[in-house]
TORPA-4810 file (N, C-alpha, C, O; in nm, 3 decimals):
<nodes>
NODE_1_-0.439_-0.336_-0.581_-0.493_-0.303_-0.449_-0.613_-0.393_-0.476_-0.648_-0.463_-0.571_M
NODE_2_-0.678_-0.354_-0.318_-0.749_-0.486_-0.332_-0.897_-0.400_-0.265_-1.018_-0.395_-0.283_K
NODE_3_-0.843_-0.371_-0.220_-0.942_-0.233_-0.128_-0.936_-0.091_-0.114_-0.819_-0.056_-0.131_N
NODE_4_-1.025_0.024_-0.085_-0.951_0.174_-0.016_-1.097_0.187_0.089_-1.217_0.197_0.065_E
NODE_5_-1.039_0.183_0.175_-1.124_0.207_0.285_-1.107_0.281_0.370_-0.994_0.292_0.417_I
NODE_6_-1.201_0.349_0.412_-1.171_0.464_0.469_-1.178_0.454_0.660_-1.270_0.392_0.713_P
NODE_7_-1.083_0.513_0.732_-1.044_0.497_0.835_-1.148_0.571_0.950_-1.225_0.666_0.942_D
NODE_8_-1.113_0.488_1.048_-1.251_0.518_1.153_-1.247_0.730_1.165_-1.361_0.771_1.185_N
NODE_9_-1.167_0.818_1.157_-1.116_0.902_1.195_-1.166_0.994_1.091_-1.209_1.107_1.112_N
NODE_10_-1.158_0.934_0.973_-1.221_1.016_0.818_-1.102_1.126_0.851_-1.130_1.243_0.879_N
NODE_11_-0.989_1.084_0.844_-0.855_1.218_0.854_-0.784_1.070_0.717_-0.754_1.097_0.600_D
NODE_12_-0.779_0.987_0.753_-0.725_0.907_0.682_-0.819_0.792_0.597_-0.936_0.770_0.630_T
NODE_13_-0.733_0.703_0.453_-0.796_0.604_0.420_-0.662_0.475_0.362_-0.569_0.487_0.283_V
NODE_14_-0.714_0.352_0.447_-0.633_0.261_0.386_-0.681_0.188_0.273_-0.790_0.143_0.238_K
NODE_15_-0.555_0.190_0.225_-0.544_0.094_0.063_-0.519_-0.044_0.088_-0.396_-0.045_0.083_L
NODE_16_-0.556_-0.168_0.115_-0.562_-0.238_0.142_-0.525_-0.346_0.009_-0.613_-0.380_-0.070_A
NODE_17_-0.380_-0.392_0.000_-0.304_-0.481_-0.099_-0.313_-0.623_-0.067_-0.351_-0.670_0.041_F
NODE_18_-0.264_-0.702_-0.194_-0.192_-0.886_-0.214_-0.092_-0.825_-0.331_-0.114_-0.779_-0.443_S
NODE_19_0.027_-0.847_-0.255_0.144_-0.892_-0.428_0.174_-0.984_-0.354_0.159_-1.009_-0.234_V
NODE_20_0.248_-1.063_-0.491_0.300_-1.231_-0.510_0.411_-1.166_-0.599_0.379_-1.099_-0.696_T
NODE_21_0.561_-1.190_-0.560_0.644_-1.114_-0.574_0.721_-1.255_-0.666_0.677_-1.364_-0.628_F
NODE_22_0.835_-1.263_-0.784_0.871_-1.361_-0.911_0.903_-1.459_-0.823_0.859_-1.562_-0.874_D
NODE_23_0.966_-1.491_-0.696_1.009_-1.614_-0.601_0.865_-1.655_-0.533_0.862_-1.761_-0.471_D
NODE_24_0.786_-1.602_-0.539_0.646_-1.684_-0.506_0.673_-1.639_-0.344_0.626_-1.725_-0.269_G
NODE_25_0.710_-1.573_-0.301_0.641_-1.500_-0.147_0.538_-1.420_-0.182_0.514_-1.376_-0.295_T
NODE_26_0.473_-1.401_-0.074_0.343_-1.348_-0.134_0.254_-1.269_0.020_0.196_-1.328_0.111_T
NODE_27_0.273_-1.122_0.000_0.219_-1.071_0.112_0.075_-1.035_0.045_0.056_-0.953_-0.045_I
NODE_28_-0.020_-1.114_0.110_-0.153_-1.155_0.099_-0.257_-1.024_0.145_-0.346_-0.991_0.066_S
NODE_29_-0.240_-0.947_0.288_-0.317_-0.892_0.352_-0.265_-0.732_0.411_-0.287_-0.680_0.521_D
NODE_30_-0.172_-0.668_0.268_-0.079_-0.543_0.356_-0.213_-0.486_0.362_-0.322_-0.541_0.349_G
NODE_31_-0.175_-0.333_0.391_-0.232_-0.215_0.404_-0.163_-0.098_0.377_-0.061_-0.149_0.330_A
NODE_32_-0.141_0.032_0.371_-0.058_0.145_0.414_-0.143_0.236_0.380_-0.219_0.245_0.283_I
NODE_33_-0.114_0.327_0.502_-0.226_0.428_0.512_-0.186_0.583_0.474_-0.088_0.640_0.520_V
NODE_34_-0.289_0.647_0.372_-0.249_0.788_0.356_-0.386_0.911_0.389_-0.500_0.871_0.416_I
NODE_35_-0.353_1.047_0.382_-0.449_1.092_0.477_-0.586_1.114_0.376_-0.558_1.137_0.259_S
NODE_36_-0.663_1.111_0.395_-0.740_1.152_0.307_-0.736_1.223_0.234_-0.758_1.181_0.121_R
NODE_37_-0.704_1.389_0.252_-0.700_1.455_0.138_-0.590_1.415_0.038_-0.582_1.506_-0.044_A
NODE_38_-0.477_1.291_0.001_-0.393_1.265_-0.049_-0.469_1.193_-0.184_-0.461_1.216_-0.305_D
NODE_39_-0.570_1.066_-0.079_-0.637_1.003_-0.166_-0.681_1.071_-0.255_-0.626_1.081_-0.365_W
NODE_40_-0.795_1.131_-0.223_-0.908_1.224_-0.283_-0.838_1.251_-0.454_-0.867_1.215_-0.568_L
NODE_41_-0.694_1.366_-0.364_-0.629_1.390_-0.480_-0.556_1.279_-0.614_-0.552_1.352_-0.714_N
NODE_42_-0.509_1.159_-0.646_-0.433_1.073_-0.634_-0.512_0.929_-0.753_-0.573_0.833_-0.706_M
NODE_43_-0.491_0.950_-0.906_-0.505_0.862_-0.938_-0.490_0.673_-0.890_-0.404_0.621_-0.819_T
NODE_44_-0.554_0.639_-0.928_-0.531_0.495_-0.913_-0.436_0.460_-0.981_-0.404_0.342_-0.965_G
NODE_45_-0.391_0.505_-1.035_-0.185_0.459_-1.095_-0.179_0.520_-0.955_-0.189_0.458_-0.849_Q
NODE_46_-0.165_0.621_-0.967_-0.108_0.734_-0.830_-0.103_0.662_-0.718_-0.003_0.681_-0.648_E
NODE_47_-0.206_0.561_-0.671_-0.235_0.473_-0.551_-0.171_0.401_-0.541_-0.136_0.380_-0.425_K
NODE_48_-0.090_0.282_-0.689_-0.061_0.179_-0.746_0.051_0.198_-0.688_0.106_0.118_-0.611_L
NODE_49_0.095_0.308_-0.723_0.249_0.360_-0.697_0.294_0.390_-0.585_0.415_0.392_-0.563_S
NODE_50_0.203_0.420_-0.496_0.238_0.487_-0.353_0.284_0.331_-0.283_0.385_0.309_-0.217_K
NODE_51_0.152_0.211_-0.327_0.175_0.120_-0.221_0.282_0.079_-0.253_0.351_0.065_-0.152_I
NODE_52_0.368_0.034_-0.398_0.489_0.011_-0.446_0.628_0.101_-0.391_0.741_0.050_-0.390_A
NODE_53_0.602_0.232_-0.349_0.717_0.262_-0.338_0.699_0.249_-0.169_0.804_0.271_-0.108_D
NODE_54_0.600_0.220_-0.099_0.586_0.157_0.079_0.691_0.042_0.067_0.807_0.032_0.107_V
NODE_55_0.616_-0.033_0.002_0.719_-0.187_-0.051_0.851_-0.207_-0.054_0.930_-0.281_0.003_I
NODE_56_0.858_-0.100_-0.155_1.050_-0.132_-0.198_1.133_-0.047_-0.096_1.251_-0.077_-0.079_S
NODE_57_1.075_0.066_-0.022_1.129_0.139_0.066_1.157_0.018_0.189_1.266_-0.034_0.212_K
NODE_58_1.040_-0.009_0.254_1.022_-0.189_0.395_1.152_-0.246_0.284_1.271_-0.239_0.314_K
NODE_59_1.119_-0.282_0.200_1.231_-0.420_0.149_1.342_-0.399_0.172_1.409_-0.483_0.232_M
NODE_60_1.394_-0.281_0.130_1.544_-0.303_0.117_1.578_-0.222_0.249_1.690_-0.170_0.253_S
NODE_61_1.516_-0.210_0.328_1.541_-0.213_0.501_1.534_-0.329_0.580_1.544_-0.344_0.702_G
NODE_62_1.512_-0.420_0.472_1.526_-0.541_0.590_1.638_-0.655_0.533_1.697_-0.611_0.435_T
NODE_63_1.672_-0.764_0.565_1.791_-0.834_0.590_1.704_-0.913_0.524_1.586_-0.939_0.547_K
NODE_64_1.810_-0.962_0.402_1.778_-1.138_0.331_1.906_-1.254_0.359_2.028_-1.265_0.352_G
NODE_65_1.817_-1.308_0.384_1.897_-1.407_0.388_1.997_-1.494_0.256_2.069_-1.589_0.285_E
</nodes>
């Protein structure tokens, strides 16, 4: 996780991240948005797990070649 950025409306927080997969594919400027309440109640590990869950769900919904 690169950064945690409170969003302008103060009800959400962007979790900015970058990831490199085993095959060398990189997402360098990714971000997910969570509620401010969730952000306040999550540990660092829970935030990383949330990012991993979102990436996993998005990747499983794409068609590979």
